N, C-alpha and C positions, 0 to 999 in steps of 0.2 A: 452498833452499840459500844459504848466506852465504859470500862470499869477502872476505877482508880481506888486502890486499897487505902484505907485510912491508916495502915501500918507505916506508910511513908508520908509523914506530915508535910514535908516540903512540897511534894507533888500535889497533895491535896490543897495546900495553901495557894500554890501557883495556879492551879485549876480554878479555884474560886475567884482569885484576883483577876485573871485574864478573861474569864467568861461571864462575869457577873451572874454567877450560877444560882439557879433555883433547883434544888435537888431533893430527892427523897433518899433516905438511907435505908437500904434493904436489911434484912435480918443478918446478913453476913458482914455488915458494916462496910459496904462498898457503895459507891455512887454509880447509879445506872442511868444512862441517858441515851436517847436515840438521836439520830441525825436531826430530826425535827426539834427535839429538845435543845440540842446544842445551837441550832440556828436561832431559835427564839431567845435563848440566853444571850447570844452574841448581840442580838438586836435590842436587848434589855426590854423585852416585851412583858407587859403586865397581863398575865393569863386570865385574871378576873375580867379585865376589859375585853379580851378576845372572846371569852365565854358570853359576856353580855351582848356584844356586837353580833356574834355569829349564831347564837342559840345552841352552840355546842357546850354540853355540860362541863363543869370543872373536872368531874370524874373522868369523862372521856378525854379531855385535854391531858390530864395527868397520865392516863394510859398511853396516849399517843406519844408523849414525850419521854416516858420512862420504861416502856415495855416494848422490846424489839419485835415481839410476836404479834403485836396489835397492828392491824392493817389500816393504813390511812386511805380513806376514800377520796376520789377526785373532787367531789363536792365540798368535803371538809377542807382539803388543801386550798381550794379556790376561795372559800369563805375566810379562812385564816389569812391568806394573802391580802384580801380586800380589807380586812379588819386592821392589819398592821401597815397598810399602804405600801405594799411591796408587789412587784410584778409576780404573778403566779409562776411564771417560768423560772424565776430566781429560786423560789421555794422548791419547785420540782427538781431543778438541777442539783440543789444542795441535798435534798432528801434521797435522791436516786443516784448520787454520784458514783456509787460502787457497783451499779448494775451495768453489765455489758452484754453484748450479743454473744451467743455461743457459736463456736465454729461449726458450720454445717457441711 
C-alpha cells in the first residue's frame, strides 16, 4: 500500500501525472492505493468496464484497489485479467511482488 500525503503538493501532482490515478481520499487527506490499484491505474483501466465485464461490484473493486487488508481471491484476479486483456500471471506477479518465502 502506498500513502502520499497531500501536504507535499509536488509529490501528489507527480503521482497523479505519472500514474493516471483514480484515487479515494481518506479522512486523513492521504491517497491510499494497493498494488492492484496501482497496476490498474498504470494500465489506465476503466473500473466501471471491469465491473460490467466481470460481475465484480464497483464497491468490491474499490475495496480491492484501496484497502490493503482486503484479500483478492484467485477467481477475481483471473476475471480482472481477462477483462483488461492481460495475462493473469502479469497481474499476479505485480500484486504479489513483495511476497517471499520465509527461511525454513
